[in-house]
LOGU-608726 format. One record per residue (C-alpha): residue number from 1; residue in three letters; x negated, y negated, z negated. Coordinates in steps of 0.25 Angstrom, whole numbers, padded with zeros to 4 digits. Layout:
<sites>
<site><num>NUM</num><residuo>ALA</residuo><u>X</u><v>Y</v><w>Z</w></site>
...
</sites>
This chain:
<sites>
<site><num>1</num><residuo>MET</residuo><u>-0213</u><v>-0306</v><w>-0186</w></site>
<site><num>2</num><residuo>GLY</residuo><u>-0221</u><v>-0319</v><w>-0186</w></site>
<site><num>3</num><residuo>THR</residuo><u>-0209</u><v>-0323</v><w>-0194</w></site>
<site><num>4</num><residuo>PHE</residuo><u>-0200</u><v>-0323</v><w>-0206</w></site>
<site><num>5</num><residuo>ILE</residuo><u>-0188</u><v>-0313</v><w>-0208</w></site>
<site><num>6</num><residuo>THR</residuo><u>-0176</u><v>-0312</v><w>-0217</w></site>
<site><num>7</num><residuo>ILE</residuo><u>-0167</u><v>-0303</v><w>-0219</w></site>
<site><num>8</num><residuo>SER</residuo><u>-0155</u><v>-0306</v><w>-0227</w></site>
<site><num>9</num><residuo>VAL</residuo><u>-0145</u><v>-0297</v><w>-0232</w></site>
<site><num>10</num><residuo>ASP</residuo><u>-0133</u><v>-0297</v><w>-0244</w></site>
<site><num>11</num><residuo>ALA</residuo><u>-0140</u><v>-0295</v><w>-0256</w></site>
<site><num>12</num><residuo>GLU</residuo><u>-0135</u><v>-0284</v><w>-0260</w></site>
<site><num>13</num><residuo>ASP</residuo><u>-0142</u><v>-0278</v><w>-0247</w></site>
<site><num>14</num><residuo>LYS</residuo><u>-0155</u><v>-0282</v><w>-0253</w></site>
<site><num>15</num><residuo>HIS</residuo><u>-0163</u><v>-0271</v><w>-0254</w></site>
<site><num>16</num><residuo>LEU</residuo><u>-0163</u><v>-0268</v><w>-0238</w></site>
<site><num>17</num><residuo>VAL</residuo><u>-0170</u><v>-0282</v><w>-0234</w></site>
<site><num>18</num><residuo>GLU</residuo><u>-0183</u><v>-0277</v><w>-0238</w></site>
<site><num>19</num><residuo>HIS</residuo><u>-0182</u><v>-0264</v><w>-0227</w></site>
<site><num>20</num><residuo>GLY</residuo><u>-0177</u><v>-0273</v><w>-0219</w></site>
<site><num>21</num><residuo>PHE</residuo><u>-0189</u><v>-0282</v><w>-0219</w></site>
<site><num>22</num><residuo>LYS</residuo><u>-0198</u><v>-0270</v><w>-0218</w></site>
<site><num>23</num><residuo>ILE</residuo><u>-0192</u><v>-0267</v><w>-0204</w></site>
<site><num>24</num><residuo>MET</residuo><u>-0196</u><v>-0282</v><w>-0198</w></site>
<site><num>25</num><residuo>LYS</residuo><u>-0212</u><v>-0278</v><w>-0203</w></site>
<site><num>26</num><residuo>GLY</residuo><u>-0210</u><v>-0266</v><w>-0196</w></site>
<site><num>27</num><residuo>VAL</residuo><u>-0205</u><v>-0273</v><w>-0184</w></site>
<site><num>28</num><residuo>ASP</residuo><u>-0215</u><v>-0282</v><w>-0184</w></site>
<site><num>29</num><residuo>ALA</residuo><u>-0225</u><v>-0272</v><w>-0188</w></site>
<site><num>30</num><residuo>SER</residuo><u>-0224</u><v>-0267</v><w>-0176</w></site>
<site><num>31</num><residuo>LEU</residuo><u>-0220</u><v>-0276</v><w>-0165</w></site>
<site><num>32</num><residuo>SER</residuo><u>-0229</u><v>-0285</v><w>-0171</w></site>
<site><num>33</num><residuo>SER</residuo><u>-0240</u><v>-0293</v><w>-0160</w></site>
<site><num>34</num><residuo>TYR</residuo><u>-0247</u><v>-0300</v><w>-0171</w></site>
<site><num>35</num><residuo>LYS</residuo><u>-0251</u><v>-0290</v><w>-0184</w></site>
<site><num>36</num><residuo>GLN</residuo><u>-0261</u><v>-0280</v><w>-0179</w></site>
<site><num>37</num><residuo>SER</residuo><u>-0254</u><v>-0268</v><w>-0184</w></site>
<site><num>38</num><residuo>ALA</residuo><u>-0241</u><v>-0268</v><w>-0178</w></site>
<site><num>39</num><residuo>VAL</residuo><u>-0239</u><v>-0260</v><w>-0163</w></site>
<site><num>40</num><residuo>ILE</residuo><u>-0238</u><v>-0270</v><w>-0154</w></site>
<site><num>41</num><residuo>TYR</residuo><u>-0251</u><v>-0279</v><w>-0159</w></site>
<site><num>42</num><residuo>ARG</residuo><u>-0257</u><v>-0264</v><w>-0157</w></site>
<site><num>43</num><residuo>LEU</residuo><u>-0252</u><v>-0265</v><w>-0144</w></site>
<site><num>44</num><residuo>ASN</residuo><u>-0256</u><v>-0278</v><w>-0139</w></site>
<site><num>45</num><residuo>ARG</residuo><u>-0269</u><v>-0275</v><w>-0143</w></site>
<site><num>46</num><residuo>ASP</residuo><u>-0273</u><v>-0260</v><w>-0140</w></site>
<site><num>47</num><residuo>LYS</residuo><u>-0263</u><v>-0260</v><w>-0127</w></site>
<site><num>48</num><residuo>LYS</residuo><u>-0260</u><v>-0247</v><w>-0133</w></site>
<site><num>49</num><residuo>VAL</residuo><u>-0250</u><v>-0242</v><w>-0144</w></site>
<site><num>50</num><residuo>LYS</residuo><u>-0242</u><v>-0232</v><w>-0151</w></site>
<site><num>51</num><residuo>LEU</residuo><u>-0227</u><v>-0238</v><w>-0152</w></site>
<site><num>52</num><residuo>ASP</residuo><u>-0220</u><v>-0237</v><w>-0167</w></site>
<site><num>53</num><residuo>SER</residuo><u>-0204</u><v>-0238</v><w>-0166</w></site>
<site><num>54</num><residuo>TYR</residuo><u>-0202</u><v>-0253</v><w>-0167</w></site>
<site><num>55</num><residuo>SER</residuo><u>-0214</u><v>-0256</v><w>-0155</w></site>
<site><num>56</num><residuo>TYR</residuo><u>-0207</u><v>-0245</v><w>-0144</w></site>
<site><num>57</num><residuo>GLN</residuo><u>-0193</u><v>-0251</v><w>-0148</w></site>
<site><num>58</num><residuo>ALA</residuo><u>-0198</u><v>-0264</v><w>-0145</w></site>
<site><num>59</num><residuo>LEU</residuo><u>-0206</u><v>-0260</v><w>-0133</w></site>
<site><num>60</num><residuo>LYS</residuo><u>-0192</u><v>-0255</v><w>-0128</w></site>
<site><num>61</num><residuo>GLU</residuo><u>-0184</u><v>-0265</v><w>-0131</w></site>
<site><num>62</num><residuo>SER</residuo><u>-0196</u><v>-0276</v><w>-0123</w></site>
<site><num>63</num><residuo>THR</residuo><u>-0193</u><v>-0267</v><w>-0111</w></site>
<site><num>64</num><residuo>GLU</residuo><u>-0176</u><v>-0270</v><w>-0112</w></site>
<site><num>65</num><residuo>LEU</residuo><u>-0179</u><v>-0287</v><w>-0116</w></site>
<site><num>66</num><residuo>TYR</residuo><u>-0189</u><v>-0287</v><w>-0105</w></site>
<site><num>67</num><residuo>ARG</residuo><u>-0180</u><v>-0281</v><w>-0093</w></site>
<site><num>68</num><residuo>ASN</residuo><u>-0167</u><v>-0289</v><w>-0098</w></site>
<site><num>69</num><residuo>SER</residuo><u>-0173</u><v>-0301</v><w>-0098</w></site>
<site><num>70</num><residuo>ASP</residuo><u>-0179</u><v>-0301</v><w>-0084</w></site>
<site><num>71</num><residuo>GLY</residuo><u>-0194</u><v>-0300</v><w>-0091</w></site>
<site><num>72</num><residuo>TYR</residuo><u>-0192</u><v>-0313</v><w>-0100</w></site>
<site><num>73</num><residuo>PHE</residuo><u>-0195</u><v>-0306</v><w>-0111</w></site>
<site><num>74</num><residuo>ASP</residuo><u>-0210</u><v>-0300</v><w>-0111</w></site>
<site><num>75</num><residuo>ILE</residuo><u>-0215</u><v>-0294</v><w>-0124</w></site>
<site><num>76</num><residuo>THR</residuo><u>-0229</u><v>-0294</v><w>-0113</w></site>
<site><num>77</num><residuo>ILE</residuo><u>-0229</u><v>-0311</v><w>-0116</w></site>
<site><num>78</num><residuo>GLY</residuo><u>-0236</u><v>-0307</v><w>-0128</w></site>
<site><num>79</num><residuo>SER</residuo><u>-0248</u><v>-0310</v><w>-0117</w></site>
<site><num>80</num><residuo>ILE</residuo><u>-0248</u><v>-0323</v><w>-0119</w></site>
<site><num>81</num><residuo>THR</residuo><u>-0241</u><v>-0326</v><w>-0134</w></site>
<site><num>82</num><residuo>LYS</residuo><u>-0249</u><v>-0318</v><w>-0139</w></site>
<site><num>83</num><residuo>ASP</residuo><u>-0263</u><v>-0318</v><w>-0130</w></site>
<site><num>84</num><residuo>LEU</residuo><u>-0261</u><v>-0333</v><w>-0125</w></site>
<site><num>85</num><residuo>TYR</residuo><u>-0253</u><v>-0340</v><w>-0135</w></site>
<site><num>86</num><residuo>HIS</residuo><u>-0257</u><v>-0332</v><w>-0148</w></site>
<site><num>87</num><residuo>PHE</residuo><u>-0244</u><v>-0334</v><w>-0154</w></site>
<site><num>88</num><residuo>GLY</residuo><u>-0242</u><v>-0333</v><w>-0169</w></site>
<site><num>89</num><residuo>GLU</residuo><u>-0258</u><v>-0334</v><w>-0170</w></site>
<site><num>90</num><residuo>GLN</residuo><u>-0268</u><v>-0344</v><w>-0163</w></site>
<site><num>91</num><residuo>GLU</residuo><u>-0259</u><v>-0352</v><w>-0154</w></site>
<site><num>92</num><residuo>ARG</residuo><u>-0265</u><v>-0356</v><w>-0142</w></site>
<site><num>93</num><residuo>VAL</residuo><u>-0259</u><v>-0363</v><w>-0130</w></site>
<site><num>94</num><residuo>PRO</residuo><u>-0265</u><v>-0354</v><w>-0114</w></site>
<site><num>95</num><residuo>SER</residuo><u>-0268</u><v>-0360</v><w>-0104</w></site>
<site><num>96</num><residuo>ARG</residuo><u>-0259</u><v>-0356</v><w>-0089</w></site>
<site><num>97</num><residuo>GLN</residuo><u>-0270</u><v>-0346</v><w>-0086</w></site>
<site><num>98</num><residuo>GLU</residuo><u>-0268</u><v>-0338</v><w>-0097</w></site>
<site><num>99</num><residuo>LEU</residuo><u>-0253</u><v>-0338</v><w>-0097</w></site>
<site><num>100</num><residuo>SER</residuo><u>-0256</u><v>-0333</v><w>-0081</w></site>
<site><num>101</num><residuo>ASP</residuo><u>-0265</u><v>-0323</v><w>-0083</w></site>
<site><num>102</num><residuo>ALA</residuo><u>-0257</u><v>-0316</v><w>-0095</w></site>
<site><num>103</num><residuo>LYS</residuo><u>-0251</u><v>-0304</v><w>-0095</w></site>
<site><num>104</num><residuo>VAL</residuo><u>-0238</u><v>-0303</v><w>-0095</w></site>
<site><num>105</num><residuo>ASN</residuo><u>-0228</u><v>-0291</v><w>-0091</w></site>
<site><num>106</num><residuo>PHE</residuo><u>-0220</u><v>-0281</v><w>-0097</w></site>
<site><num>107</num><residuo>LYS</residuo><u>-0223</u><v>-0271</v><w>-0088</w></site>
<site><num>108</num><residuo>GLY</residuo><u>-0237</u><v>-0268</v><w>-0095</w></site>
<site><num>109</num><residuo>VAL</residuo><u>-0230</u><v>-0263</v><w>-0107</w></site>
<site><num>110</num><residuo>HIS</residuo><u>-0229</u><v>-0248</v><w>-0109</w></site>
<site><num>111</num><residuo>PHE</residuo><u>-0223</u><v>-0241</v><w>-0118</w></site>
<site><num>112</num><residuo>SER</residuo><u>-0217</u><v>-0227</v><w>-0123</w></site>
<site><num>113</num><residuo>ARG</residuo><u>-0211</u><v>-0223</v><w>-0137</w></site>
<site><num>114</num><residuo>GLY</residuo><u>-0224</u><v>-0220</v><w>-0143</w></site>
<site><num>115</num><residuo>GLU</residuo><u>-0233</u><v>-0230</v><w>-0136</w></site>
<site><num>116</num><residuo>ALA</residuo><u>-0236</u><v>-0243</v><w>-0130</w></site>
<site><num>117</num><residuo>TYR</residuo><u>-0247</u><v>-0247</v><w>-0122</w></site>
<site><num>118</num><residuo>LEU</residuo><u>-0249</u><v>-0262</v><w>-0113</w></site>
<site><num>119</num><residuo>ASP</residuo><u>-0257</u><v>-0266</v><w>-0102</w></site>
<site><num>120</num><residuo>GLU</residuo><u>-0269</u><v>-0275</v><w>-0102</w></site>
<site><num>121</num><residuo>GLY</residuo><u>-0264</u><v>-0289</v><w>-0105</w></site>
<site><num>122</num><residuo>ILE</residuo><u>-0250</u><v>-0285</v><w>-0110</w></site>
<site><num>123</num><residuo>LYS</residuo><u>-0248</u><v>-0291</v><w>-0125</w></site>
<site><num>124</num><residuo>LEU</residuo><u>-0235</u><v>-0288</v><w>-0132</w></site>
<site><num>125</num><residuo>ASP</residuo><u>-0226</u><v>-0301</v><w>-0139</w></site>
<site><num>126</num><residuo>LEU</residuo><u>-0214</u><v>-0295</v><w>-0145</w></site>
<site><num>127</num><residuo>GLY</residuo><u>-0213</u><v>-0308</v><w>-0152</w></site>
<site><num>128</num><residuo>GLY</residuo><u>-0199</u><v>-0310</v><w>-0143</w></site>
<site><num>129</num><residuo>MET</residuo><u>-0191</u><v>-0299</v><w>-0149</w></site>
<site><num>130</num><residuo>GLY</residuo><u>-0199</u><v>-0294</v><w>-0161</w></site>
<site><num>131</num><residuo>LYS</residuo><u>-0193</u><v>-0302</v><w>-0172</w></site>
<site><num>132</num><residuo>GLY</residuo><u>-0177</u><v>-0298</v><w>-0167</w></site>
<site><num>133</num><residuo>PHE</residuo><u>-0183</u><v>-0282</v><w>-0165</w></site>
<site><num>134</num><residuo>GLY</residuo><u>-0186</u><v>-0283</v><w>-0182</w></site>
<site><num>135</num><residuo>VAL</residuo><u>-0174</u><v>-0289</v><w>-0181</w></site>
<site><num>136</num><residuo>ASP</residuo><u>-0166</u><v>-0278</v><w>-0176</w></site>
<site><num>137</num><residuo>LYS</residuo><u>-0173</u><v>-0268</v><w>-0183</w></site>
<site><num>138</num><residuo>VAL</residuo><u>-0171</u><v>-0274</v><w>-0198</w></site>
<site><num>139</num><residuo>ALA</residuo><u>-0157</u><v>-0277</v><w>-0192</w></site>
<site><num>140</num><residuo>GLY</residuo><u>-0154</u><v>-0263</v><w>-0188</w></site>
<site><num>141</num><residuo>TYR</residuo><u>-0159</u><v>-0259</v><w>-0204</w></site>
<site><num>142</num><residuo>PHE</residuo><u>-0146</u><v>-0269</v><w>-0210</w></site>
<site><num>143</num><residuo>ARG</residuo><u>-0140</u><v>-0263</v><w>-0198</w></site>
<site><num>144</num><residuo>ALA</residuo><u>-0141</u><v>-0249</v><w>-0203</w></site>
<site><num>145</num><residuo>ASN</residuo><u>-0139</u><v>-0251</v><w>-0219</w></site>
<site><num>146</num><residuo>ASN</residuo><u>-0125</u><v>-0260</v><w>-0214</w></site>
<site><num>147</num><residuo>ILE</residuo><u>-0130</u><v>-0272</v><w>-0221</w></site>
<site><num>148</num><residuo>GLU</residuo><u>-0127</u><v>-0285</v><w>-0214</w></site>
<site><num>149</num><residuo>ALA</residuo><u>-0142</u><v>-0291</v><w>-0215</w></site>
<site><num>150</num><residuo>ARG</residuo><u>-0147</u><v>-0303</v><w>-0207</w></site>
<site><num>151</num><residuo>ILE</residuo><u>-0162</u><v>-0303</v><w>-0201</w></site>
<site><num>152</num><residuo>SER</residuo><u>-0169</u><v>-0315</v><w>-0195</w></site>
<site><num>153</num><residuo>ALA</residuo><u>-0183</u><v>-0316</v><w>-0189</w></site>
<site><num>154</num><residuo>SER</residuo><u>-0185</u><v>-0330</v><w>-0185</w></site>
<site><num>155</num><residuo>GLY</residuo><u>-0177</u><v>-0331</v><w>-0174</w></site>
<site><num>156</num><residuo>ASP</residuo><u>-0170</u><v>-0317</v><w>-0173</w></site>
<site><num>157</num><residuo>ILE</residuo><u>-0157</u><v>-0314</v><w>-0184</w></site>
<site><num>158</num><residuo>ARG</residuo><u>-0148</u><v>-0303</v><w>-0185</w></site>
<site><num>159</num><residuo>CYS</residuo><u>-0134</u><v>-0303</v><w>-0193</w></site>
<site><num>160</num><residuo>LEU</residuo><u>-0129</u><v>-0292</v><w>-0197</w></site>
<site><num>161</num><residuo>ASP</residuo><u>-0120</u><v>-0301</v><w>-0202</w></site>
<site><num>162</num><residuo>ILE</residuo><u>-0113</u><v>-0314</v><w>-0200</w></site>
<site><num>163</num><residuo>CYS</residuo><u>-0123</u><v>-0326</v><w>-0200</w></site>
<site><num>164</num><residuo>SER</residuo><u>-0127</u><v>-0339</v><w>-0202</w></site>
<site><num>165</num><residuo>ILE</residuo><u>-0135</u><v>-0343</v><w>-0190</w></site>
<site><num>166</num><residuo>GLU</residuo><u>-0143</u><v>-0357</v><w>-0189</w></site>
<site><num>167</num><residuo>VAL</residuo><u>-0151</u><v>-0360</v><w>-0176</w></site>
<site><num>168</num><residuo>GLN</residuo><u>-0161</u><v>-0370</v><w>-0179</w></site>
<site><num>169</num><residuo>SER</residuo><u>-0165</u><v>-0382</v><w>-0168</w></site>
<site><num>170</num><residuo>PRO</residuo><u>-0179</u><v>-0381</v><w>-0162</w></site>
<site><num>171</num><residuo>PHE</residuo><u>-0179</u><v>-0396</v><w>-0162</w></site>
<site><num>172</num><residuo>SER</residuo><u>-0177</u><v>-0398</v><w>-0178</w></site>
<site><num>173</num><residuo>ASP</residuo><u>-0175</u><v>-0393</v><w>-0192</w></site>
<site><num>174</num><residuo>ASP</residuo><u>-0158</u><v>-0394</v><w>-0188</w></site>
<site><num>175</num><residuo>LYS</residuo><u>-0152</u><v>-0382</v><w>-0183</w></site>
<site><num>176</num><residuo>LEU</residuo><u>-0148</u><v>-0379</v><w>-0170</w></site>
<site><num>177</num><residuo>LEU</residuo><u>-0135</u><v>-0373</v><w>-0172</w></site>
<site><num>178</num><residuo>SER</residuo><u>-0127</u><v>-0364</v><w>-0181</w></site>
<site><num>179</num><residuo>PHE</residuo><u>-0118</u><v>-0350</v><w>-0182</w></site>
<site><num>180</num><residuo>LYS</residuo><u>-0111</u><v>-0339</v><w>-0187</w></site>
<site><num>181</num><residuo>THR</residuo><u>-0113</u><v>-0325</v><w>-0181</w></site>
<site><num>182</num><residuo>SER</residuo><u>-0098</u><v>-0322</v><w>-0176</w></site>
<site><num>183</num><residuo>LYS</residuo><u>-0103</u><v>-0305</v><w>-0179</w></site>
<site><num>184</num><residuo>LYS</residuo><u>-0112</u><v>-0299</v><w>-0187</w></site>
<site><num>185</num><residuo>ASP</residuo><u>-0125</u><v>-0292</v><w>-0181</w></site>
<site><num>186</num><residuo>LEU</residuo><u>-0129</u><v>-0302</v><w>-0173</w></site>
<site><num>187</num><residuo>GLY</residuo><u>-0145</u><v>-0306</v><w>-0168</w></site>
<site><num>188</num><residuo>ILE</residuo><u>-0149</u><v>-0322</v><w>-0167</w></site>
<site><num>189</num><residuo>THR</residuo><u>-0161</u><v>-0325</v><w>-0161</w></site>
<site><num>190</num><residuo>THR</residuo><u>-0167</u><v>-0338</v><w>-0156</w></site>
<site><num>191</num><residuo>SER</residuo><u>-0178</u><v>-0339</v><w>-0146</w></site>
<site><num>192</num><residuo>GLY</residuo><u>-0185</u><v>-0353</v><w>-0146</w></site>
<site><num>193</num><residuo>ASN</residuo><u>-0198</u><v>-0359</v><w>-0142</w></site>
<site><num>194</num><residuo>TYR</residuo><u>-0199</u><v>-0369</v><w>-0153</w></site>
<site><num>195</num><residuo>ASN</residuo><u>-0207</u><v>-0362</v><w>-0163</w></site>
<site><num>196</num><residuo>ARG</residuo><u>-0218</u><v>-0354</v><w>-0158</w></site>
<site><num>197</num><residuo>TYR</residuo><u>-0228</u><v>-0360</v><w>-0147</w></site>
<site><num>198</num><residuo>VAL</residuo><u>-0241</u><v>-0367</v><w>-0148</w></site>
<site><num>199</num><residuo>LYS</residuo><u>-0243</u><v>-0381</v><w>-0147</w></site>
<site><num>200</num><residuo>SER</residuo><u>-0230</u><v>-0387</v><w>-0141</w></site>
<site><num>201</num><residuo>THR</residuo><u>-0217</u><v>-0378</v><w>-0137</w></site>
<site><num>202</num><residuo>GLU</residuo><u>-0222</u><v>-0378</v><w>-0123</w></site>
<site><num>203</num><residuo>ASN</residuo><u>-0230</u><v>-0365</v><w>-0129</w></site>
<site><num>204</num><residuo>ASN</residuo><u>-0220</u><v>-0356</v><w>-0137</w></site>
<site><num>205</num><residuo>HIS</residuo><u>-0219</u><v>-0343</v><w>-0138</w></site>
<site><num>206</num><residuo>LEU</residuo><u>-0208</u><v>-0341</v><w>-0128</w></site>
<site><num>207</num><residuo>ILE</residuo><u>-0216</u><v>-0336</v><w>-0115</w></site>
<site><num>208</num><residuo>ASN</residuo><u>-0209</u><v>-0334</v><w>-0101</w></site>
<site><num>209</num><residuo>PRO</residuo><u>-0216</u><v>-0319</v><w>-0099</w></site>
<site><num>210</num><residuo>LYS</residuo><u>-0214</u><v>-0324</v><w>-0082</w></site>
<site><num>211</num><residuo>LEU</residuo><u>-0219</u><v>-0337</v><w>-0083</w></site>
<site><num>212</num><residuo>LYS</residuo><u>-0229</u><v>-0335</v><w>-0094</w></site>
<site><num>213</num><residuo>LYS</residuo><u>-0226</u><v>-0352</v><w>-0102</w></site>
<site><num>214</num><residuo>SER</residuo><u>-0216</u><v>-0355</v><w>-0114</w></site>
<site><num>215</num><residuo>GLN</residuo><u>-0203</u><v>-0358</v><w>-0111</w></site>
<site><num>216</num><residuo>THR</residuo><u>-0199</u><v>-0371</v><w>-0115</w></site>
<site><num>217</num><residuo>LYS</residuo><u>-0185</u><v>-0370</v><w>-0108</w></site>
<site><num>218</num><residuo>PHE</residuo><u>-0177</u><v>-0366</v><w>-0121</w></site>
<site><num>219</num><residuo>VAL</residuo><u>-0180</u><v>-0370</v><w>-0134</w></site>
<site><num>220</num><residuo>SER</residuo><u>-0172</u><v>-0361</v><w>-0142</w></site>
<site><num>221</num><residuo>ILE</residuo><u>-0162</u><v>-0348</v><w>-0139</w></site>
<site><num>222</num><residuo>THR</residuo><u>-0156</u><v>-0342</v><w>-0148</w></site>
<site><num>223</num><residuo>LEU</residuo><u>-0147</u><v>-0328</v><w>-0146</w></site>
<site><num>224</num><residuo>ILE</residuo><u>-0135</u><v>-0324</v><w>-0152</w></site>
<site><num>225</num><residuo>GLY</residuo><u>-0132</u><v>-0309</v><w>-0150</w></site>
<site><num>226</num><residuo>SER</residuo><u>-0128</u><v>-0293</v><w>-0153</w></site>
<site><num>227</num><residuo>MET</residuo><u>-0139</u><v>-0287</v><w>-0148</w></site>
<site><num>228</num><residuo>ASN</residuo><u>-0152</u><v>-0283</v><w>-0154</w></site>
<site><num>229</num><residuo>SER</residuo><u>-0159</u><v>-0294</v><w>-0160</w></site>
<site><num>230</num><residuo>SER</residuo><u>-0172</u><v>-0291</v><w>-0152</w></site>
<site><num>231</num><residuo>PHE</residuo><u>-0166</u><v>-0292</v><w>-0138</w></site>
<site><num>232</num><residuo>LEU</residuo><u>-0159</u><v>-0307</v><w>-0143</w></site>
<site><num>233</num><residuo>ASP</residuo><u>-0173</u><v>-0311</v><w>-0145</w></site>
<site><num>234</num><residuo>ALA</residuo><u>-0180</u><v>-0306</v><w>-0133</w></site>
<site><num>235</num><residuo>TYR</residuo><u>-0168</u><v>-0313</v><w>-0125</w></site>
<site><num>236</num><residuo>ALA</residuo><u>-0169</u><v>-0325</v><w>-0133</w></site>
<site><num>237</num><residuo>THR</residuo><u>-0186</u><v>-0324</v><w>-0129</w></site>
<site><num>238</num><residuo>ALA</residuo><u>-0182</u><v>-0319</v><w>-0115</w></site>
<site><num>239</num><residuo>ALA</residuo><u>-0171</u><v>-0332</v><w>-0113</w></site>
<site><num>240</num><residuo>SER</residuo><u>-0181</u><v>-0343</v><w>-0119</w></site>
<site><num>241</num><residuo>VAL</residuo><u>-0193</u><v>-0341</v><w>-0108</w></site>
<site><num>242</num><residuo>MET</residuo><u>-0182</u><v>-0339</v><w>-0095</w></site>
<site><num>243</num><residuo>PRO</residuo><u>-0177</u><v>-0348</v><w>-0085</w></site>
<site><num>244</num><residuo>ILE</residuo><u>-0166</u><v>-0356</v><w>-0093</w></site>
<site><num>245</num><residuo>LYS</residuo><u>-0156</u><v>-0351</v><w>-0080</w></site>
<site><num>246</num><residuo>LYS</residuo><u>-0161</u><v>-0337</v><w>-0082</w></site>
<site><num>247</num><residuo>ALA</residuo><u>-0161</u><v>-0337</v><w>-0097</w></site>
<site><num>248</num><residuo>TYR</residuo><u>-0147</u><v>-0341</v><w>-0098</w></site>
<site><num>249</num><residuo>GLU</residuo><u>-0142</u><v>-0331</v><w>-0088</w></site>
<site><num>250</num><residuo>PHE</residuo><u>-0151</u><v>-0321</v><w>-0096</w></site>
<site><num>251</num><residuo>LEU</residuo><u>-0143</u><v>-0325</v><w>-0111</w></site>
<site><num>252</num><residuo>ASP</residuo><u>-0129</u><v>-0324</v><w>-0103</w></site>
<site><num>253</num><residuo>SER</residuo><u>-0131</u><v>-0310</v><w>-0099</w></site>
<site><num>254</num><residuo>LEU</residuo><u>-0134</u><v>-0307</v><w>-0112</w></site>
<site><num>255</num><residuo>GLU</residuo><u>-0125</u><v>-0302</v><w>-0124</w></site>
<site><num>256</num><residuo>LEU</residuo><u>-0127</u><v>-0314</v><w>-0134</w></site>
<site><num>257</num><residuo>ALA</residuo><u>-0125</u><v>-0329</v><w>-0138</w></site>
<site><num>258</num><residuo>TYR</residuo><u>-0136</u><v>-0339</v><w>-0134</w></site>
<site><num>259</num><residuo>ILE</residuo><u>-0140</u><v>-0353</v><w>-0140</w></site>
<site><num>260</num><residuo>VAL</residuo><u>-0151</u><v>-0359</v><w>-0132</w></site>
<site><num>261</num><residuo>LEU</residuo><u>-0159</u><v>-0372</v><w>-0133</w></site>
<site><num>262</num><residuo>GLN</residuo><u>-0165</u><v>-0376</v><w>-0120</w></site>
<site><num>263</num><residuo>SER</residuo><u>-0179</u><v>-0387</v><w>-0121</w></site>
<site><num>264</num><residuo>ASP</residuo><u>-0167</u><v>-0398</v><w>-0116</w></site>
<site><num>265</num><residuo>ALA</residuo><u>-0161</u><v>-0396</v><w>-0130</w></site>
<site><num>266</num><residuo>GLN</residuo><u>-0148</u><v>-0390</v><w>-0123</w></site>
<site><num>267</num><residuo>MET</residuo><u>-0141</u><v>-0379</v><w>-0132</w></site>
<site><num>268</num><residuo>LYS</residuo><u>-0134</u><v>-0369</v><w>-0124</w></site>
<site><num>269</num><residuo>ILE</residuo><u>-0124</u><v>-0359</v><w>-0131</w></site>
<site><num>270</num><residuo>SER</residuo><u>-0120</u><v>-0345</v><w>-0123</w></site>
<site><num>271</num><residuo>SER</residuo><u>-0104</u><v>-0348</v><w>-0121</w></site>
<site><num>272</num><residuo>ASN</residuo><u>-0103</u><v>-0335</v><w>-0130</w></site>
<site><num>273</num><residuo>ILE</residuo><u>-0109</u><v>-0339</v><w>-0144</w></site>
<site><num>274</num><residuo>HIS</residuo><u>-0096</u><v>-0338</v><w>-0151</w></site>
<site><num>275</num><residuo>GLU</residuo><u>-0096</u><v>-0322</v><w>-0149</w></site>
<site><num>276</num><residuo>TYR</residuo><u>-0108</u><v>-0323</v><w>-0158</w></site>
<site><num>277</num><residuo>THR</residuo><u>-0105</u><v>-0336</v><w>-0166</w></site>
<site><num>278</num><residuo>ASP</residuo><u>-0097</u><v>-0341</v><w>-0175</w></site>
<site><num>279</num><residuo>SER</residuo><u>-0099</u><v>-0358</v><w>-0181</w></site>
<site><num>280</num><residuo>LEU</residuo><u>-0107</u><v>-0361</v><w>-0173</w></site>
<site><num>281</num><residuo>LEU</residuo><u>-0112</u><v>-0373</v><w>-0174</w></site>
<site><num>282</num><residuo>MET</residuo><u>-0123</u><v>-0383</v><w>-0164</w></site>
<site><num>283</num><residuo>ASN</residuo><u>-0131</u><v>-0394</v><w>-0170</w></site>
<site><num>284</num><residuo>ASN</residuo><u>-0128</u><v>-0405</v><w>-0158</w></site>
<site><num>285</num><residuo>ALA</residuo><u>-0138</u><v>-0415</v><w>-0160</w></site>
<site><num>286</num><residuo>ILE</residuo><u>-0151</u><v>-0406</v><w>-0154</w></site>
<site><num>287</num><residuo>LYS</residuo><u>-0163</u><v>-0413</v><w>-0152</w></site>
<site><num>288</num><residuo>LYS</residuo><u>-0173</u><v>-0410</v><w>-0145</w></site>
</sites>
């Protein structure tokens, strides 16, 4: 996953935590584009591979997410994030010509329950939904055992009980805001351009698949909702790379609340935020 994973439960349930981590490792062993033994890594390398249950479900969800987001969530962005920027490896800034020539086309992904193959030039990157997907699988395990757990994978959190959440400011060590979830089993996800980039945030990992360039309109987008964490994760990624007007229209069409910090330091909060949160406190001294 390329990040720290935390699982919090009551003391009497701590014996179940180890299996939760085992599930997350299983997801990573399937969806990773870095581990050479992983299904997705081998699919990128060999262009054809047998799928396991995790990789099949992730590809199936990615198809739905691509359609729901009007193509702004596109896992074939790997031809840019993996082949050109080399995020997480020997990072570099590609030329405009390299970006223009990169093949980004979801129609180049073909799969059935048993196997998948890619057209030439296509490479997958499931980083836009993979952590959320893993959180869903771990949450499903604790849910089945009637355990009120909190699972966190960097910016993707699932609260099966009532949680207190702090969203860090991208501009300082201060918190941007804090809140309590108002109901059980909510997902919270944050997508931002300030953590993973090469040289400057103008070369960040949030790539608009239609323009083949990094987005700079939004600093961070936090989504809160009951839908699967993989969908929250992907929708935050998709909204981050949309034009501003389209992004808000898209988010307003979904059953979730949002907190958006624009690149001009303006913060936009959805009108339904109190359906999902209690005790919302904002830092009014946001400085870019």
